[in-house]
C-alpha positions in Angstrom: 0.0 0.0 0.0 1.0 3.6 -0.6 0.4 5.7 2.6 -0.5 9.4 2.3 -1.8 12.1 4.5 -5.4 11.2 3.7 -5.2 7.5 4.1 -3.9 4.7 1.9 -4.8 3.0 -1.3 -3.5 -0.1 -3.0 -1.4 -0.3 -6.2 -4.3 -2.2 -7.9 -6.3 1.1 -7.8 -3.4 3.1 -9.2 -2.0 0.8 -11.9 -5.1 1.0 -14.3 -4.6 4.8 -14.5 -0.9 4.7 -15.3 -1.3 4.4 -19.1 -3.1 7.7 -19.0 0.2 9.3 -18.0 1.4 8.8 -21.6 -1.2 11.2 -22.9 0.2 14.5 -21.4 3.7 13.2 -22.2 2.8 12.7 -25.8 1.0 16.1 -26.1 4.0 17.9 -24.5 6.4 16.2 -26.9 4.3 17.3 -29.9 4.0 20.8 -28.6 7.6 21.4 -27.9 9.0 19.2 -30.8 11.5 20.8 -33.1 9.4 22.7 -35.6 12.2 22.5 -38.2 11.5 18.8 -38.5 9.0 18.5 -41.4 7.1 15.8 -39.4 6.2 18.4 -36.8 6.0 21.6 -38.8 2.8 23.7 -38.8 2.3 23.0 -42.5 2.5 19.2 -41.9 0.0 19.4 -39.0 -2.4 21.3 -41.3 -2.0 18.8 -44.1 -2.7 16.0 -41.6 -5.9 17.8 -40.5 -6.9 18.4 -44.1 -6.4 14.8 -45.0 -9.4 13.8 -43.0 -11.6 15.7 -45.5 -10.3 13.8 -48.6 -13.5 12.1 -49.9 -12.1 9.1 -51.8 -9.2 6.7 -52.0 -9.7 5.5 -48.4 -8.4 2.0 -49.4 -7.5 1.6 -53.0 -10.3 3.8 -54.4 -13.1 2.9 -52.1 -15.1 5.8 -50.8 -15.7 6.2 -47.0 -19.3 5.1 -47.5 -18.2 1.9 -49.3 -15.7 1.2 -46.5 -18.3 1.9 -43.9 -20.7 -0.6 -45.5 -17.9 -3.2 -45.6 -17.1 -2.9 -41.9 -20.7 -2.7 -40.9 -21.3 -6.4 -41.1 -18.9 -7.4 -38.3 -20.0 -4.4 -36.2 -23.6 -5.3 -36.6 -22.9 -8.9 -35.8 -21.2 -7.9 -32.6 -24.0 -5.5 -31.8 -26.7 -8.1 -32.5 -25.0 -10.6 -30.2 -24.6 -8.0 -27.4 -28.2 -6.7 -27.4 -30.2 -9.8 -28.6 -28.6 -12.4 -26.3 -29.7 -12.2 -22.7 -27.0 -11.6 -20.0 -28.0 -14.9 -18.4 -27.5 -16.8 -21.6 -24.3 -15.0 -22.5 -22.6 -15.8 -19.2 -23.5 -19.5 -19.4 -20.5 -21.8 -19.4 -20.3 -23.9 -22.6 -18.1 -27.0 -22.9 -15.1 -26.7 -25.2 -15.2 -29.9 -27.1 -15.9 -31.4 -30.5 -16.5 -28.9 -33.2 -15.8 -25.8 -31.1 -12.4 -27.2 -29.8 -11.1 -28.3 -33.2 -12.3 -25.0 -34.9 -10.5 -22.9 -32.3 -7.3 -24.9 -32.8 -7.5 -24.6 -36.6 -8.2 -20.9 -36.2 -5.1 -20.5 -34.0 -3.0 -22.5 -36.4 -4.0 -20.3 -39.4 -3.2 -17.1 -37.4 0.2 -18.6 -36.4 0.9 -19.2 -40.1 0.0 -15.7 -41.1 2.0 -14.2 -38.2 5.2 -16.1 -39.1 4.7 -15.7 -42.9 4.2 -12.0 -42.6 7.1 -11.5 -40.2 9.7 -13.9 -41.7 8.7 -14.2 -45.4 7.0 -10.9 -46.4 8.0 -11.3 -50.0 6.3 -14.7 -50.2 3.1 -13.2 -48.8 3.4 -10.3 -51.2 3.6 -12.8 -54.1 0.6 -14.7 -52.8 -1.6 -11.6 -52.8 -0.5 -10.5 -56.3 2.3 -8.0 -55.6 5.8 -8.7 -57.1 7.6 -7.8 -53.9 7.0 -6.5 -50.4 6.9 -2.7 -50.5 8.8 -1.6 -47.4 7.3 1.9 -47.1 6.6 3.3 -43.7 2.8 2.7 -43.7 3.1 -0.9 -45.0 5.8 -1.7 -42.4 3.6 -0.2 -39.7 0.5 -2.1 -40.6 2.4 -5.3 -41.3 3.9 -5.2 -37.8 0.5 -4.3 -36.2 -1.2 -7.1 -38.2 1.4 -9.6 -37.1 0.8 -8.5 -33.5 -2.9 -9.1 -33.8 -2.4 -12.5 -35.5 -0.3 -13.5 -32.5 -2.7 -12.3 -29.9 -5.6 -13.9 -31.8 -3.8 -17.2 -32.1 -2.9 -17.1 -28.4 -6.5 -16.3 -27.4 -8.0 -19.1 -29.5 -5.5 -21.7 -28.4 -6.0 -20.8 -24.7 -9.8 -21.1 -25.3 -9.3 -24.5 -26.9 -7.5 -26.0 -23.9 -10.2 -25.0 -21.4 -12.9 -27.4 -20.3 -15.5 -24.6 -20.6 -15.7 -20.9 -21.3 -18.5 -18.3 -21.0 -20.7 -18.3 -24.1 -19.9 -14.6 -24.8 -16.2 -15.5 -25.2 -17.0 -17.5 -28.3 -18.3 -14.3 -30.0 -14.7 -13.1 -30.5 -13.7 -15.8 -33.1 -17.1 -15.8 -34.6 -17.1 -12.0 -35.3 -13.5 -12.2 -36.5 -14.5 -14.8 -39.0 -17.3 -12.6 -40.3 -14.8 -9.7 -40.8 -12.4 -12.0 -42.6 -15.1 -13.4 -45.0 -16.1 -9.8 -45.8 -12.5 -9.0 -46.6 -12.4 -12.0 -49.0 -15.6 -10.7 -50.7 -14.1 -7.2 -51.0 -10.8 -8.5 -52.5 -12.8 -9.9 -55.4 -13.4 -6.5 -56.9 -10.3 -4.8 -58.6 -11.8 -1.3 -58.1 -11.4 -1.8 -54.3 -7.8 -2.9 -54.3 -4.8 -0.5 -54.5 -3.6 -0.2 -58.0 -6.8 -1.7 -59.4 -5.2 -5.2 -59.4 -7.4 -7.8 -57.7 -6.0 -10.2 -55.2 -5.4 -13.5 -57.1 -8.5 -15.8 -56.9 -6.4 -18.6 -55.6 -5.7 -16.6 -52.5 -9.4 -15.5 -52.2 -10.6 -19.1 -52.6 -8.1 -20.5 -50.1 -8.5 -17.8 -47.5 -12.3 -17.4 -48.1 -12.8 -21.2 -48.0 -10.9 -21.5 -44.7 -12.7 -18.6 -42.9 -16.1 -19.5 -44.3 -15.7 -23.0 -42.9 -14.5 -21.5 -39.6 -17.5 -19.2 -39.5 -20.1 -21.9 -40.2 -18.4 -24.1 -37.6 -18.6 -21.4 -35.0 -22.2 -20.8 -35.7 -23.0 -24.5 -35.4 -20.9 -24.8 -32.2 -22.7 -21.7 -30.8 -26.2 -23.0 -31.3 -25.4 -26.7 -30.3 -22.9 -26.1 -27.5 -23.4 -28.2 -24.4 -24.1 -26.1 -21.3 -22.4 -26.7 -18.0 -25.4 -27.2 -15.7 -23.8 -25.6 -12.7 -23.5 -22.3 -14.5 -27.2 -22.3 -15.4 -28.2 -22.9 -11.8 -25.8 -20.1 -10.6 -27.4 -17.6 -13.0 -30.9 -18.3 -11.8 
């Protein structure tokens, strides 16, 4: 405990607020940064603000409305699950076995593959998606690193779920909604006008990725509606 003049409080109350300390530090840095640096010049800052008003070319020629419609499906799926499933049903423990267990393990394996392929063999991944070589510009490097991070976290989550005896039903929403998002990506990649450069992702990649994640999605839906409930959790919620 940290003892002060007005009493004491535990570190567990303090630690959740520590990340907020980075906000004033970051703002102070941006404010006092060397304005001779183009990245922090007033002109650059204004260009950054103006870029929010650019109507098109959000992602390879798609308008913001098209992109919004694309991402609406996973958002609506998550919203539907949250509001339409009762809290009692959402917190029921479902057994991790059979279809659910194997689907989670396959999902984790796919994410491990994408993580390692993107980190160790970016040129191979670039070739698979129709680009001659991996373009190592700043934004590509940034998003490739962030994407690999998310693949790793997702793989870890799905593997940890698969080795549990039971999990709350709401936890199974995560891989289900992720599969919805991925299937929508595969659908979008089928249209050259919505891909940077107007060159569509090769259909072999769409068929393989789309086939895998459509299978995962259908398996999750089946597992969700047919999951065996741990009776103790039902009694506890009553």
